C-alpha positions as CSV (number, residue, x, y, z in Angstrom):
1,M,-10.3,-20.5,27.7
2,D,-12.9,-20.3,25.2
3,F,-16.2,-19.5,26.4
4,T,-18.1,-19.0,23.0
5,E,-18.9,-23.0,22.5
6,C,-21.5,-24.3,24.7
7,H,-21.2,-27.5,26.1
8,Q,-24.4,-29.0,26.2
9,H,-23.8,-31.7,29.1
10,T,-22.8,-28.7,31.2
11,C,-26.3,-27.2,30.7
12,S,-29.4,-27.7,33.6
13,V,-32.5,-28.8,32.3
14,V,-34.1,-25.2,32.9
15,A,-31.3,-23.9,30.6
16,L,-32.3,-26.0,27.9
17,A,-35.8,-25.5,28.4
18,T,-35.2,-21.6,28.5
19,R,-33.6,-22.2,25.5
20,Q,-36.6,-23.7,23.8
21,A,-38.5,-20.8,25.1
22,D,-40.9,-23.3,26.7
23,H,-42.7,-21.1,29.3
24,A,-44.5,-24.0,30.6
25,L,-41.7,-26.9,31.3
26,V,-39.8,-24.0,32.7
27,R,-42.5,-23.3,35.1
28,K,-43.2,-27.3,36.1
29,L,-39.2,-27.7,36.6
30,I,-39.3,-24.6,39.0
31,E,-42.2,-26.1,40.8
32,E,-40.4,-29.2,41.2
33,G,-37.7,-27.1,42.5
34,Y,-34.7,-27.2,39.9
35,G,-32.3,-24.7,40.6
36,V,-32.4,-21.3,38.4
37,D,-29.1,-20.1,39.0
38,V,-26.7,-23.5,37.7
39,R,-24.2,-22.5,35.4
40,D,-22.8,-24.2,32.0
41,N,-19.2,-24.4,31.0
42,R,-19.5,-20.7,29.6
43,G,-20.8,-19.3,33.1
44,W,-24.4,-19.0,31.6
45,N,-27.4,-19.4,33.9
46,P,-31.0,-19.9,32.5
47,L,-31.4,-16.2,32.5
48,H,-28.8,-15.3,30.4
49,E,-29.8,-18.0,28.0
50,A,-33.7,-16.4,28.4
51,A,-31.9,-12.9,27.5
52,S,-30.2,-14.2,24.3
53,C,-32.7,-16.1,22.6
54,G,-35.5,-13.7,23.5
55,A,-37.6,-15.6,25.8
56,H,-39.2,-12.6,27.4
57,K,-42.2,-14.7,29.0
58,V,-39.4,-17.2,30.5
59,A,-37.3,-14.4,31.7
60,R,-40.0,-12.8,34.1
61,L,-40.9,-16.5,35.3
62,L,-37.0,-16.7,36.4
63,L,-36.9,-13.5,37.7
64,G,-39.9,-13.9,39.7
65,A,-38.7,-17.5,41.3
66,V,-35.9,-15.9,42.4
67,R,-37.6,-13.4,44.2
68,S,-39.7,-15.3,46.0
69,R,-37.1,-18.1,46.9
70,C,-34.3,-16.1,48.3
71,G,-34.5,-12.5,47.1
72,D,-32.7,-11.5,44.1
73,G,-29.0,-11.4,45.2
74,D,-28.0,-9.2,42.1
75,Y,-29.4,-12.3,40.0
76,V,-30.4,-9.8,37.3
77,N,-26.8,-8.5,37.3
78,S,-25.1,-11.9,37.0
79,R,-22.1,-12.0,34.8
80,T,-20.8,-15.2,32.1
81,H,-17.5,-16.2,32.1
82,D,-16.8,-13.3,30.0
83,S,-18.2,-10.8,31.6
84,A,-21.3,-10.4,30.0
85,T,-24.6,-9.5,31.9
86,P,-28.1,-10.6,30.9
87,L,-28.9,-7.0,30.0
88,Y,-26.1,-7.2,27.5
89,L,-26.9,-10.6,26.1
90,A,-30.1,-9.0,25.2
91,A,-29.0,-5.5,23.9
92,R,-26.8,-7.7,21.8
93,Q,-29.5,-9.3,20.1
94,G,-31.6,-6.9,19.9
95,R,-34.2,-8.5,22.7
96,F,-36.4,-5.5,23.3
97,R,-39.1,-7.3,25.4
98,V,-36.7,-9.1,27.4
99,A,-34.5,-5.8,28.2
100,R,-37.4,-4.1,29.4
101,H,-38.2,-6.5,31.8
102,L,-34.5,-6.7,33.0
103,L,-34.7,-3.0,33.6
104,R,-37.5,-3.3,35.5
105,A,-36.0,-5.7,37.7
106,G,-33.0,-3.5,38.5
107,A,-30.8,-4.6,35.8
108,D,-27.6,-2.2,35.8
109,V,-28.1,-0.3,32.8
110,N,-24.4,0.9,32.9
111,R,-22.7,-2.5,33.6
112,T,-20.0,-2.8,31.6
113,T,-18.1,-6.2,30.0
114,G,-14.4,-6.7,30.9
115,D,-13.4,-4.7,27.6
116,G,-15.5,-1.8,28.8
117,A,-18.7,-2.7,26.6
118,S,-22.0,-1.6,27.7
119,P,-25.5,-2.9,26.9
120,L,-26.2,0.2,24.8
121,F,-22.7,-0.3,23.0
122,A,-23.9,-4.0,22.2
123,A,-27.5,-2.8,21.0
124,V,-25.8,-0.2,18.9
125,D,-23.0,-2.1,17.6
126,G,-26.3,-4.6,16.2
127,G,-28.0,-1.8,14.9
128,H,-30.9,-2.3,17.0
129,R,-32.5,1.3,17.3
130,K,-35.4,0.3,19.3
131,V,-33.3,-1.5,22.4
132,A,-30.7,1.7,22.1
133,E,-33.8,4.3,22.8
134,L,-34.8,2.0,25.8
135,L,-31.6,2.1,27.4
136,V,-30.9,5.6,26.9
137,R,-34.5,6.2,28.6
138,W,-33.4,4.3,31.5
139,G,-30.1,6.2,32.1
140,S,-27.7,4.7,29.7
141,E,-24.0,6.8,29.2
142,V,-24.2,7.5,25.7
143,N,-20.8,9.2,26.0
144,H,-18.8,6.8,27.7
145,A,-15.7,5.1,26.1
146,H,-16.4,1.4,25.5
147,S,-13.5,0.1,23.6
148,V,-9.6,-0.3,24.5
149,S,-9.1,2.5,22.1
150,G,-11.6,4.6,23.4
151,W,-14.8,4.5,21.0
152,S,-18.0,5.7,21.9
153,C,-21.6,4.2,20.7
154,L,-21.4,7.0,18.2
155,H,-18.2,5.8,16.7
156,Q,-19.2,2.3,16.5
157,A,-22.5,3.4,14.9
158,V,-20.6,5.1,12.2
159,F,-18.2,1.9,11.8
160,R,-21.1,-0.1,11.5
161,G,-22.7,1.7,9.0
162,H,-26.2,2.2,10.8
163,P,-27.5,5.6,9.8
164,E,-30.8,5.3,11.9
165,M,-28.6,4.3,14.8
166,V,-26.6,7.6,14.1
167,R,-29.7,9.7,13.6
168,F,-30.6,8.2,17.2
169,L,-27.5,9.4,18.8
170,V,-26.6,12.7,17.4
171,T,-29.9,14.0,19.3
172,V,-28.4,12.5,22.5
173,A,-24.6,12.6,22.2
174,R,-21.9,14.6,21.9
175,I,-21.2,15.1,17.9
176,D,-17.3,15.1,18.2
177,P,-16.2,12.7,20.8
178,T,-12.6,11.8,20.4
179,D,-10.9,8.1,20.7
180,D,-6.9,7.7,21.8
181,F,-6.0,8.8,18.7
182,E,-8.4,11.9,18.4
183,I,-10.4,10.3,15.8
184,T,-13.7,11.4,15.7
185,P,-17.1,9.4,14.4
186,L,-16.9,11.5,11.2
187,F,-13.1,10.8,10.6
188,V,-14.7,7.0,10.7
189,A,-17.5,7.8,8.3
190,A,-14.9,9.0,5.8
191,Q,-12.5,6.2,6.9
192,Y,-14.6,3.4,6.3
193,G,-16.8,5.1,3.2
194,Q,-20.0,5.5,5.2
195,R,-21.3,8.4,3.3
196,E,-25.0,8.2,4.8
197,C,-23.6,8.7,8.1
198,L,-21.0,11.1,7.2
199,D,-23.9,13.2,5.9
200,I,-26.0,12.8,8.8
201,L,-23.2,13.9,11.0
202,A,-22.5,17.0,8.8
203,D,-26.0,18.2,9.5
204,A,-26.0,17.9,13.0
205,G,-22.8,19.9,13.6
206,A,-20.0,17.6,13.5
207,N,-16.4,19.3,12.9
208,I,-15.5,18.7,9.0
209,N,-11.7,19.5,9.5
210,H,-11.2,18.2,13.0
211,Q,-7.3,16.8,12.7
212,S,-6.6,13.4,14.6
213,Q,-3.5,13.0,16.9
214,D,-1.2,12.3,13.8
215,L,-3.1,15.6,12.1
216,A,-5.0,13.3,9.7
217,T,-7.9,15.1,8.4
218,P,-11.3,13.4,7.2
219,L,-10.8,14.5,3.8
220,L,-7.3,12.9,3.9
221,I,-8.3,9.6,5.3
222,A,-11.2,9.3,2.6
223,S,-8.6,10.3,-0.2
224,Q,-6.4,7.6,1.3
225,E,-9.0,4.9,1.1
226,G,-10.4,5.8,-2.1
227,H,-14.1,7.1,-1.1
228,L,-14.9,9.1,-3.6
229,S,-18.4,10.0,-2.8
230,C,-17.0,11.0,0.9
231,V,-14.8,13.2,-1.0
232,T,-17.4,15.0,-2.6
233,T,-19.6,15.3,0.1
234,L,-16.6,16.7,2.7
235,L,-15.4,19.2,-0.1
236,E,-19.0,20.2,-0.6
237,R,-19.4,21.1,3.1
238,G,-16.6,23.1,3.2
239,A,-13.5,20.5,3.9
240,N,-9.9,22.3,3.5
241,P,-8.0,20.4,1.0
242,N,-5.1,22.4,1.7
243,L,-5.2,21.6,5.5
244,Y,-1.6,20.2,6.0
245,C,-2.0,16.6,7.7
246,N,1.4,16.0,9.4
247,E,4.1,18.1,11.6
248,D,6.5,18.4,8.4
249,K,3.5,20.7,6.9
250,W,3.4,19.2,3.3
251,Q,1.2,16.1,3.5
252,L,-2.0,17.1,2.0
253,P,-5.3,14.6,0.8
254,I,-3.9,14.8,-3.0
255,H,-0.8,12.8,-2.0
256,A,-2.8,10.2,-0.4
257,A,-4.9,10.2,-3.7
258,A,-1.7,10.0,-5.9
259,E,-0.1,7.5,-4.3
260,F,-2.7,5.0,-3.6
261,G,-4.0,5.7,-7.0
262,H,-7.3,7.0,-6.5
263,I,-7.7,8.6,-10.1
264,G,-11.6,10.2,-9.5
265,I,-10.4,11.7,-6.1
266,L,-7.4,13.0,-7.9
267,E,-9.2,14.7,-10.6
268,R,-11.7,16.2,-7.9
269,L,-8.5,17.2,-5.7
270,L,-6.4,18.9,-8.5
271,P,-8.7,22.2,-9.0
272,V,-8.8,22.6,-5.3
273,T,-5.3,22.1,-4.3
274,G,-2.9,25.1,-3.8
275,R,0.1,24.5,-6.6
276,S,2.7,25.4,-3.5
277,C,3.2,21.9,-2.8
278,D,4.6,21.8,-6.5
279,R,8.1,22.9,-6.6
280,S,8.5,25.2,-3.2
281,P,11.5,24.2,-0.9
282,G,10.6,22.3,2.0
283,K,7.5,20.9,0.6
284,V,6.7,17.3,-1.3
285,S,5.5,17.6,-4.5
286,P,2.2,14.5,-5.3
287,V,4.4,13.8,-8.3
288,Y,6.6,11.8,-5.5
289,S,3.3,10.3,-3.9
290,A,2.7,8.9,-7.2
291,V,6.3,7.4,-8.0
292,L,6.7,6.0,-4.7
293,G,3.3,4.5,-4.8
294,T,4.2,3.2,-8.4
295,Q,0.9,4.6,-9.5
296,V,1.5,5.2,-13.4
297,E,-2.3,6.7,-13.8
298,S,-1.4,9.1,-11.1
299,L,1.9,10.2,-12.3
300,Q,0.4,10.7,-16.0
301,L,-2.6,12.7,-14.8
302,L,-0.3,15.2,-12.4
303,L,2.3,15.7,-15.4
304,K,-0.6,16.2,-17.6
305,E,-2.1,18.8,-15.2
306,G,1.4,21.0,-15.5
307,Y,3.1,19.4,-12.2
308,S,7.2,19.4,-12.7
309,P,8.9,16.3,-13.3
310,D,11.4,17.5,-11.6
311,A,9.7,18.6,-8.4
312,Q,11.8,19.8,-5.7
313,D,14.7,18.2,-3.8
314,C,12.7,15.9,-1.5
315,G,14.5,15.7,2.2
316,A,11.6,14.1,3.5
317,F,12.5,10.6,1.6
318,G,15.8,11.4,0.7
319,F,15.7,11.7,-3.1
320,S,16.6,14.6,-5.5
321,S,14.0,14.1,-7.8
322,P,11.1,11.9,-9.0
323,L,13.5,10.2,-11.4
324,A,15.9,9.4,-8.7
325,A,12.7,8.4,-6.6
326,C,11.8,6.2,-9.4
327,L,15.2,4.0,-9.3
328,F,14.3,2.5,-6.0
329,P,11.0,0.3,-6.5
330,H,12.1,-1.3,-3.2
331,Y,11.0,1.9,-1.2
332,E,8.5,1.0,1.4
333,S,5.1,0.7,-0.8
334,S,1.5,-0.7,-0.7
335,A,2.3,-2.2,-3.9
336,P,3.8,-5.7,-4.0
337,R,7.8,-5.3,-5.0
338,Q,7.2,-7.3,-8.4
339,A,4.6,-5.0,-9.2
340,R,6.4,-2.0,-8.4
341,L,9.1,-3.2,-10.6
342,H,7.1,-3.8,-13.5
343,R,5.8,-0.4,-13.4
344,V,9.1,1.6,-13.1
345,P,9.8,2.0,-16.5
346,A,6.4,3.2,-17.6
347,M,7.1,6.1,-15.0
348,V,10.6,6.7,-16.1
349,R,9.2,7.3,-19.7
350,L,6.6,9.7,-18.6
351,L,8.9,11.7,-16.3
352,L,11.4,11.9,-19.4
353,A,8.9,12.7,-21.6
354,A,7.9,15.9,-19.7
355,G,11.6,16.8,-19.2
356,A,12.9,15.6,-16.2
357,R,16.6,15.8,-15.6
358,V,18.6,12.8,-15.6
359,E,21.7,13.1,-13.1
360,G,24.7,11.2,-14.0
361,E,24.6,8.7,-10.9
362,M,21.5,7.3,-12.1
363,F,23.1,5.5,-14.7
364,G,25.6,3.6,-12.2
365,T,22.4,3.4,-9.8
366,C,20.6,1.1,-12.8
367,L,23.1,-1.5,-12.8
368,E,23.4,-1.6,-8.9
369,L,19.8,-2.1,-8.9
370,D,19.5,-4.0,-12.1
371,L,17.4,-2.1,-13.9
372,P,18.3,-2.3,-17.4
373,S,15.2,-1.2,-18.8
374,V,15.7,2.1,-17.4
375,L,19.2,2.2,-18.2
376,Q,18.3,1.9,-21.6
377,L,15.6,4.9,-21.7
378,L,18.1,7.1,-20.0
379,L,21.0,6.5,-22.4
380,A,18.3,7.1,-25.0
381,N,17.2,10.3,-23.2
382,A,20.8,11.9,-22.3
383,G,23.2,9.6,-23.5
384,L,26.0,8.4,-21.7
385,P,27.4,10.5,-18.8
386,A,30.7,11.8,-18.6
387,G,34.0,12.3,-16.5
388,E,33.3,11.2,-12.7
389,H,29.5,9.7,-13.5
390,L,30.8,7.8,-16.4
391,Q,33.8,6.2,-14.1
392,G,31.0,5.6,-11.5
393,L,29.2,3.9,-14.2
394,V,32.2,1.9,-15.1
395,A,32.8,1.1,-11.5
396,A,29.1,0.0,-10.9
397,G,29.3,-2.3,-13.8
398,L,32.5,-4.0,-12.7
399,K,30.7,-5.1,-9.5
400,R,27.8,-6.3,-11.4
401,V,29.7,-8.7,-13.9
402,S,26.9,-11.6,-13.3
403,S,24.5,-9.6,-14.9
404,A,26.6,-8.1,-17.8
405,A,24.3,-9.7,-20.2
406,R,21.8,-7.4,-19.4
407,W,23.4,-4.1,-19.5
408,L,26.7,-4.2,-21.3
409,P,24.9,-4.6,-25.0
410,L,23.0,-1.2,-23.9
411,L,26.1,0.8,-22.9
412,L,28.4,-0.3,-26.0
413,R,25.5,0.5,-28.2
414,A,25.2,3.9,-26.8
415,G,28.8,4.2,-27.8
416,L,30.7,3.7,-24.7
417,N,34.5,2.8,-25.8
418,P,35.0,-0.9,-24.9
419,S,38.4,-0.3,-23.4
420,H,36.5,1.0,-20.4
421,F,35.8,-2.9,-19.9
422,L,39.1,-4.3,-20.7
423,H,39.4,-5.5,-16.9
424,P,40.1,-8.7,-15.4
425,A,37.4,-8.2,-13.1
426,L,34.8,-8.4,-16.3
427,F,37.2,-11.4,-17.9
428,E,37.3,-13.7,-14.7
429,E,33.4,-13.6,-14.0
430,A,31.6,-12.9,-17.2
431,K,29.6,-15.5,-19.2
432,G,31.4,-17.0,-22.2
433,D,28.9,-15.5,-24.5
434,V,29.4,-11.7,-22.9
435,V,33.1,-12.3,-23.1
436,N,32.8,-13.2,-26.9
437,F,30.4,-10.3,-27.5
438,L,32.7,-7.6,-25.8
439,L,35.9,-9.0,-27.9
440,E,34.0,-8.1,-30.9
441,F,34.7,-4.4,-30.3
442,T,38.0,-4.7,-29.9
443,N,41.3,-5.7,-31.2
444,W,41.1,-9.3,-29.8
445,K,44.9,-9.9,-30.8
446,R,45.9,-6.8,-29.0
447,L,44.5,-7.1,-25.5
448,P,46.0,-6.2,-22.3
449,L,48.4,-8.8,-21.1
450,S,46.3,-9.1,-17.8
451,V,43.1,-9.8,-19.9
452,L,45.2,-12.4,-22.2
453,A,46.2,-14.2,-18.8
454,C,42.3,-14.5,-17.8
455,L,41.5,-15.6,-21.4
456,S,44.1,-18.3,-21.6
457,K,43.4,-19.5,-18.0
458,R,39.5,-19.6,-18.7
459,Q,40.2,-21.5,-21.8
460,A,42.4,-23.6,-20.5
461,E,39.9,-24.7,-17.7
462,S,37.0,-25.0,-20.8
463,T,34.7,-22.1,-18.8
464,W,35.1,-20.0,-22.2
465,E,35.3,-21.2,-25.2
466,P,36.1,-18.4,-28.2
467,R,34.1,-18.2,-31.6
468,P,36.6,-19.4,-34.2
469,H,36.8,-15.9,-36.1
470,L,38.2,-14.7,-32.6
471,C,41.0,-17.2,-32.9
472,L,42.4,-15.6,-36.0
473,L,43.4,-12.3,-36.7
474,P,41.3,-9.5,-36.8
475,P,40.3,-8.5,-40.6
476,L,41.2,-5.5,-41.9
477,S,37.7,-3.7,-42.5
478,H,37.3,-4.5,-38.9
479,L,40.8,-2.7,-37.9
480,C,39.5,0.0,-39.9
481,R,36.3,0.6,-38.3
482,L,38.1,0.5,-34.7
483,A,40.6,3.4,-36.4
484,V,37.6,5.4,-37.4
485,M,36.3,5.0,-33.7
486,D,39.3,6.0,-32.3
487,T,39.4,9.2,-34.3
488,V,35.9,10.5,-34.3
489,G,35.2,8.8,-30.7
490,S,32.9,6.0,-30.1
491,Q,29.9,8.0,-28.9
492,L,29.8,9.9,-32.3
493,L,30.1,6.8,-34.0
494,A,27.3,5.5,-32.5
495,G,24.9,7.9,-33.4
496,E,22.9,7.5,-36.4
497,A,22.5,10.8,-37.3
498,F,26.2,11.5,-37.6
499,V,27.2,8.2,-39.3
500,R,24.3,8.9,-42.0
501,Q,26.1,11.9,-43.1
502,L,29.3,10.2,-44.0
503,P,30.1,10.0,-47.6
504,V,30.1,6.0,-48.0
505,P,27.4,3.7,-48.7
506,T,24.7,2.5,-46.4
507,L,26.2,-0.8,-45.5
508,L,29.5,0.5,-45.1
509,Q,27.6,3.1,-42.5
510,D,25.8,0.0,-41.0
511,F,29.3,-1.5,-40.6
512,L,30.8,1.5,-38.9
513,R,28.3,1.2,-36.3
514,F,28.8,-2.6,-35.3
515,T,25.7,-3.6,-37.0
516,D,26.9,-6.9,-37.9
517,V,28.0,-7.5,-34.4
518,L,24.8,-6.6,-32.8
519,E,22.9,-8.7,-35.1
520,A,25.0,-11.7,-34.9
521,H,24.1,-12.2,-30.9
522,V,20.6,-12.0,-29.3
523,L,20.5,-8.4,-27.8
524,P,17.7,-7.2,-25.6
525,C,14.8,-5.5,-27.4
526,Q,15.3,-1.5,-28.4
527,Q,11.5,-1.1,-27.3
528,L,10.6,-2.0,-24.1
529,P,7.2,-3.5,-23.3
530,E,5.2,-1.4,-21.5
531,A,4.7,-2.9,-18.1
532,S,8.3,-4.6,-17.8
533,D,11.5,-4.6,-16.3
534,S,12.9,-7.0,-18.6
535,L,14.4,-5.2,-22.4
536,G,14.0,-9.0,-23.8
537,E,16.7,-12.1,-23.8
538,S,20.2,-11.5,-22.8
539,I,23.0,-11.8,-25.6
540,G,23.9,-15.5,-26.4
541,P,25.0,-17.6,-29.3
542,P,23.7,-17.0,-32.5
């Protein structure tokens, strides 16, 4: 049930007068015999009202009336339906005078609510230092756990950002109490960016390098959350940036800064972090963190500072290199998936420019994950794969025929022999424009029988219409071009450097490179946008 909303019709006249702090009216009502312990729907009696609104004169009057009528009967410690005592309500609202009256009347200074919160915890939460000092003088337990997770008053003061309260508590409480997760108040200060509280705790002797249950340090959490001032303070006070923060002994604050893109913090950590994490086996380079967090600026800074683009084989995440990790933008990350996809090409460009190695299986992965922009970058950097990796690329393409308009032009332009895709699987499923485009690179009158059968069937079903010249015999010029391609190889012929050396006019050189075919179709743009996964429009009719 909701005990926070007060239903006026359930309140006694004494409670209503108390809420208005009408001392004279309350006295009159008591003299006329009205009850002082009538409760409303929340379980509040007039003393709770007095404590909450700060009516200290009324509170003293109510306490006196109870003593004179029937003795205290623990009226001073009566609980509401959600287990709050008058002293707790007074502390929560910072009602110093009422709290003092209640304590003098015998209020239990350490009586907690159902969730374990004491009056002192309530005063600390609200930043009421004067009330907190009063409660401590009356014997309040300052080191007790006051929440489900075991936070102390000092944890709460730091969390709420009450530096004056923290200054007081460090003089009377333990400096490094821990909750159920071994988190200290200084860790909380680092996590929530409470730099002034952090300074106070550090000055009081709090452990700068204390590790929580999962081995995280204050420096790690401040780096993760992006609190540059806290990171600076921690480092100046001796925090160790090379203290491993996980059981596998590779995670450092620099990894958190890189993953979450906190560039200022990354710049602060780079000079003080050891480089063993860069390429050492069993470690994880922060380059991986930047890639998996899809943080382009972090990656750029790390590479600029000399971190290896190839890092090390990363068993922790199952990737052979940062470039391989780029191809899995669906990997768990703090960034939305679409944002990660848009950043992938930029990261790939940075890694390739820094000399990252391209592995053969990456080409097929680009097709499987529909990353044509990355495929184009890999082709421009390393050319087509060979052997089993080329076979894997072709196999991946035949499984992704529906998106062939996005990758087939890239492969043919890079010099892939079109014969690899003269397969019924492609001609049965590909869009008509894709079929026409592929046929332009072949002798379309001498196709495999299985392909001819597919084309005949589709034409009969009106699911494919050939371009007019494809219904005719190929011109002699085209057949000669195919003969040259068979002689020198499709990859060599696709390379501009080789073709430009041939002793034939430029117009003929362009013809040998199928420039006429490429210009007759709408192809993906050669240059990729800075933050886009798309290379441009797919091929279509001219």
